[in-house]
N, C-alpha and C positions, 0 to 999 in steps of 0.2 A: 504494500500500500504506500509506504514511504517512497519507494523507488518510483512508482507510477506518478505520485504527486510531484516528485522532484523533476521527472521528465516533463510533466505538464508545465511546471514553473519555468524550466529552462527554455522550453519551446516558446512560451509566451514572451519571455525576456528577449529571446533571439528575434522573434517576430517584431516586437516593439522597436528594438534597435535597428533592424533592417528597414522597417517602415520609416523610422526617423531619418535614417541616412538617405533613403530614397527621396523622401519629401524635401530634405535639405538640398539634395542635388537638383531636384526640379526647381526649387525656389531660386537657387543660385543661377541656373540656366535662364530662368525667366527674367530675373531682376539684376543679376550681375553682382550681387553681394550676399553675405551670409544672413540667414534668417535672424540670428541672435543679435545682430546689430540694431538695437531698438530704434535709433533715430531714422533708420531707413526702412522700417517695416511698414508696408501699406496697411491701412486699417479699413474696416467696413463701417460705413456711415449708418447711424441709427435712423429709423423712421420716427420722426418727432412731430407732434402737433405743435403749432405756434403757441407760445406760452400765454395762458389766460385767455385763450380764444375759443374754448369750447369745441364744438364739433367742426367748425369751419372758420377760416379767416375772412370769409365773405359775409357781408351783411345785406339786408334788404332795405333800401332807402324808400321812404314813402312816395317820393316823387320820381326818382331816377330809375328804380329797379335795383338789380344786383349792384353792389358796390363793395369795395374793400373796407375793412375796419381800419380806423386810424392806427398809425404806428407800425404797419406791416412793411418790411423791406421789399422794394420792387426788384425782384430777381431778374437777371438777364442770363441767357445762355452763355457759357464760357467764351465762345468765339466772338461774342459781341461786347465783352468786357474789356474795352480798350480806352485809350485816352479820350476818345470821342464821347464815351458814356459818362465820364466824370465819376465822382464819388457815388456810393450807394445812397439812394434816396428812399426814405420811408414815406408811406402814405400820410397825407395831411389830415386836418380835422374833418374833411369831407370824404376821405378815402381815396383821393386822387394822388398820383405820384408827383409830388411837388415839394420843393424845399420851403415853400411858403404856405401858411394857412390862408384860407379864403374867408371873406373877401380881402384881396391884396390891396394895400394902400401904398401909393407912390411915396418914396422917401425924398424925391427931388423931381423937379420939372423936366429933367433931361430923360427920364425913364420912358421908354417906348414899350407899352404893354401889349403883348400879342397872346391871345387865347387860342389854344389848339384843341379842337373838338374832333371826336371820332371814336373808333374802336381801338383794338390793340395795336394796329399799325400806327395810329396817332400817339398812343402811349409810348411805344418804342421810339417814335420820332422825337418825343419830348426828351428822352434819355440819350439817344444816339445822334439824332440829326440836329438838335437845337443849337449846339455849339457852332456847327458849320453854318446854320441858318442865320444865327446872330452875327457871325463874322461877315457873311455876305451883306447883311444890312449895313454894317459899319463901313463897308467899302463903297457904299452908295451915297446918295445925297442925304442919307440919314446918319452920316458919320458923326454928327454933333450930338446924336441921341445915344442912349444907353438901353439896348434891347433887353427886355425881360420876357421870357417865354413861360407862360402859365399853362399847365396841363389840365384839361377838362375831359380827357379821353379815358375810356375804360374798355377793357376787352369785352367783346360781345355787344357793345352798344350799336344800335341801328336806329334810324329815324322812326318815330319822332323823338327818341331819347336825347339826341343832340339839341333839338329844338327846346325840349323841356328843361334841360340843364341850363342852356343859355338864358331862357326866360326867368328861371329861378334866380340865377346869379345877378342878372340885371335888376331884378326886383329887390335884392338885398344890398344894392349899391356898388356892385363890382363894375369898374370902368375899364374900357379897352381903347387902344389906339388902332387895333386891327384884330380881326377874328379869322382864323383859318379852320376850315372843316375838311378833314381828309377822310373820305368814306366811300361807300359803294359796294365793297366786297361783302360786308356783313348783311347789307340789305338784300343782296341777291342770294348769297349762300345760306345765311341763317333764316331769311324770310322764306326760302323754299322749304327748309326743314320745318318751320312753323306750320306751313300749309300741309305738309305730309302728316304731321301729328294732330291736325285738326284745330290748331290755334289760328287766330286771325294773323295775317301777315304784318299787321301794324303793332302786334304785341311784342314785348321784349323777347329776346332769343330763348327758345325752348331749351337749347343746350346749356344755357346759363341759369335760367330761372327754375326749370323743373327740379334740379337737385335741391335748390333752396326750399321749394314747396315740400319736398320729401322730408327735409329737416324740420321745417316749421310745423307741418301737419302730418303726423305719423299715419293718419288714415290713408294717405296716398302710397304708403309703403306696402306693396303686395307681399304675400307670404314668400314668393320666390325671391323678392328683393331683401326681405328680412333675413332669410336663410343665407343668402350670398353675402350680405353685409356682416353677418356673424362670422362667416369663414374668412372674410377679408380682415376683420379685426383680429381674429385668432392668428392668422398668418403674420400680421404685422407684429404681434407680440413674440411669435417664434423668431422672426427675423431679427428683432432687437436682442433677444436672448442669444442667438447665434453670433451676432456682431459683438456683443459684450464678451462672450467667451473667447471668440477668435482674437479679439484685440488684446486680451490679457494672457492668453496661454503662452507658456515658455517653450512649448514643443512645436517643431515645424510640422510634424505629422498630424497633430491635432488641428493646427491652423489650416493645413492642406484640405483635410476632410471637411471642416466647417466652412471654408471659403467656397468649395464646390457645392456643398449643400445649400449655401446661401444663394448661389447662382440659380440653382434649380428652383428653390422656393420663391425667389424674387421673380422669376419668369412666370411661375404659377400665379403669383400675386398680381402681376401686370395683366395676365389673362382674365383674372377675376374682376379687376377694375374695368376692363373693356366690356366684359359680359354684363357687369352691373349697369354701366351707362346705356347698354343696348336694351335692357329689360324695360318693358312698358310699365308706367305707373297706373294706378287707378285713375279714373276720369277726374279732370280738374274740378268737377262739380263737388267732389268730396273734400276739397281743400278750403281752408279759411281764406286763402288767397284766391281771388276770383280772376281767372284768365278768360278773356273773351274768346269764344270759339269763332269760327269763320262767320263773318257777317253776311256772306252770301256764298252760294255754291260756285266753285270755279273749276273749269276743266281746260285742258290744253295749256296754252300760254297765258290764260287769264290771270293766274296768280302773279306772274311776273309783270304783266301790264299794270296790275294794281300796286305791286311793290314799287315800280318805277314812278307811278303817279304820286304815291304817298311820299316817296323820297324827294321828288321835285317840289311838291307842295310844302313839305317841311323846310326844305332849303330856302325856298322863296320867302317863307315866313321869317326865317332867321335873318335873311337879308333885309326885310322890311323893318324888323325890330331894331336892327343896327343902323339902317339908313336914317331912321327918325332921330338918332343920336349922332349922326355924322361920322359913323365908324365904318370903314371899308370892310366888306365881307368877301373872303376868298374861298371859293368852293372848289375842291380838287377831287376828281374821280380817280381813285388810286389804281395803280397797275396790279395785276395778279398773273400767276403762271397758267391758270386754266382758261384764260381768254386773252391770248397773246400771239403775236406773230414772231416772237423772239425765237432764235435758233438755240436749242439746248444741246450741249455735248453730253456724252454718256454720264459723266460724273455729276454734272448739274441736274440732269434729268433724274438721276437716282435720288438726289437730295431734295429736289423740289416737286417732283410729279408723283402723285400717288393715285392710281386709277380707282382705288377703293375709298378714297377720301370722301367723307359725307358732304364736304363743301364743294366738290368738283361739279356735280350736276347743276346746282343752283347758279354757280358762277358762269358756267358755260351757257346756260339758257337765259340767265337774267341780264348779263352785261350788255347784250345788244339793245335791250329795252332801256337800260340806264343811259347808254350813249345817246339814244334818240331823245331821251327825256331831259338831257342837260339843259338847264335854264340859261338864257343869254348872260354872258359875262362869266360863266363858270369855266374851269380849266380841266381839260381832258388829259390825264397823265397815263392813259392806258398803254401807250407805246413808248413811254419814257425809257425803258430798259432795252429796247429792241437792238440797239447798236452797241451795247456794252458787252464785252466778251468776258469780263471777270464775273465770278458768281455774284448774283444779286439776291437770291432767295436763300434764307437760312434754314427753312423747313418746308414741309409739304402742305402747309396751311396757306400762308399769305404774307409772312413776315420777311423782312429784308436784311441782308448782310450790312456791314458797315459801309461798303461801297454803295449798296442800294440806298441806304439812308442818306448818304452824302449827295447822291444824285437827286433824291427827292428834296433835300434841303435846298439845293441850288434852284430847283424848279419852283418850290414854294416861295423862295426869296424873290425870284423874278416876278412871280405872280403878285406878291405883295407890293413890290415897287411899281408894277404896271397899274395896279389899282389906285395908287396914289397919283400916278400921272393922269389917269382918267378923272380922278377927283379934282 
């Protein structure tokens, strides 16, 4: 019995030593240094909820719809974190990404205040393109002024949200020297999704509002969603436990096993998140948040005709609100990859084009109607990137690289200056 036990112990010890040496060799091959050198050990990030934010960092504004809670850092993809993006900016008192609380009050008469409205492209522009935009203005006849860019853009916003945001801030005393509205993609892409889910196209984005409805009113969480949500939270707890153990273990073999288990579990977690988003909720009628269903039946291209009409009417109303105050309004129809004559090479196509994207059908079908509906004086930037060979799209949604944001900044600056010439 003792001999058998000794053999078992020896075999286990040999196995552990062999596993440790093998894992150590693999680690050295992959990273070029020994696992035991702590300063060079890669760690696994924990999945964390924002502090003191409850279930979500997103709130529901009574006028605007979905909005960020104050004090949330506005994260950018690593490839966009350059000198153009400047320091990290947290959301202000209204949940917009801005270094200033609103309403902003000028500290001197030289300040030239520009409000930027729109969706996530506008929000990215405020972080990445604003520095270039302000420099362009300084090189013009506005060189004696001090440009200040204020962000009123939020991911998922679509008309009439920009109109409502503008009307609200004008009503509480916010002043502008110019207002820029960069939009179009959300109206077409997200408006089409609204129609598919039975929401009226004029409602806020189903993609952004429906998850909040599920949080606010648990009656909209179907049994399937509740079950999947439980699995998601359980996997997040497991991932955090794995990360904690992996980051602390002194053994290369244990780290090797945990790291690969983390990869498998994280892939499952991502699949669960996608599956959760795809599951239908209970009808909106069960919610304390009332979402207007389709105001009329639409077939064929009727939904996109209505989207374009609503988009134009909202933009014209923004222009009229500002014209009464002598403020130029610059409306820009943003470019996107799904309605474009740009030539994509294989690498750019892989990064920017996704045939399974839920946004692709709406952009393709809706943009022709938007171009036709552009009001007089508006600026069409659909073909802005056509002749640029450098990558201009950072993802397969609609967002731009640093190069793309610089091109957009130059375009918007020229549009602002031309508006002042017309004025």
